[in-house]
N, C-alpha and C positions, 0 to 999 in steps of 0.2 A: 439515503441521501445520494444525489447525483452531483456531478461536477458543477452543473449550473446552480444547484442548491448551495454548494460550498462557496461558490463566487458571490452569490447574493448575500450569504452570511458575512463574508469578509467585507463587502461593500457597506452593509449596514453597520457592522461593528466598528469600522474604521473611518467611516464618512468619506471613503474614497469614491471617485467616479467608477462606474461599472467597467470601463476598459482597463482602468489601472488595477482594480480588484482581480479581473480576469488575467492580466499579465502576471500579477503576483502569484496566483494559484499555479499558472502555467510554468513559471520559473521554478517554483517548488517541486512540481512533479518532474520536470526535465532534469533538475539536479539530481533527484532521487534516482531516476532511471539511468542516468549517466554513471552515478556511483555503483549501482548494481551491475551495469554493463562492464565496469572496470573491476568488478569482484570485491568491491568494498562493502562493508557492512554498515548499515544505517541503524543508529540507536536514538530513539527519542524517549528520553527519561519519563517515566510515568505512563507511557503510551504502549511501547513496544519496540521491537527491532525487526528489520528486514535483512535477510542474508540469502545468498544463493545456495541451493542444495545441488550437489553434483551427483549425477547418476551414470554409471557405467553402461557400456553396450550390452546388450543381452539379447537372446533369442525369444521373441514373443509369438503369439499365435493370433491370427486373424479370427475373431470370433464368429464371423459369418461363414467363412470357408474352411476354417480349421488349418489353413496353410500356415507353416512356420515362416516368420519374417524376421530379418535382422533389424534391431532397434539401435540406433546410433547413440553415442553418449550425449548427454544434454545437461544443462543446468537450469533450474527452475527457481524463480523467487519464492521465498518462504517468509511469512510473517509469524512472529512469536509475540503473543500478547504480553504486556507488562503486568507486573503484580498489581499496581495501582489501579489500572484500567479494569483489570479482571475483577477487583474488589468493588470498584464503583458500579460496574454493570451488574454484578451479582446482588449488590444491596439496593440497586435502583436509585442511586444518588448521582447528582451532577456537581462535580467539584468546580468545573469551569463554566460558570454561568455567564453567558455573553449577554450583555445589556444592550438593548436596542437604543440607538441614538435618537 
């Protein structure tokens, strides 16, 4: 599913005009990105959680040249799937059926 597919699904499920559905999806993503930027954790019950993983600086190796390089510390967003979603995908069932309007 792409972002455009998600916007279309919101548009059809809510009877919103396309521009408003697009704005709604963009607001959701922007809010989530801002939370991760501020090092907050995002938890969506039944779906999963997003949190930053912090990595310390280390010495790595360039695989092409073999030269040792210093890798700076970084934080990377990480998604952990929720129990309900994991079970639904494993069993091939859809708890949240979206009805077309």
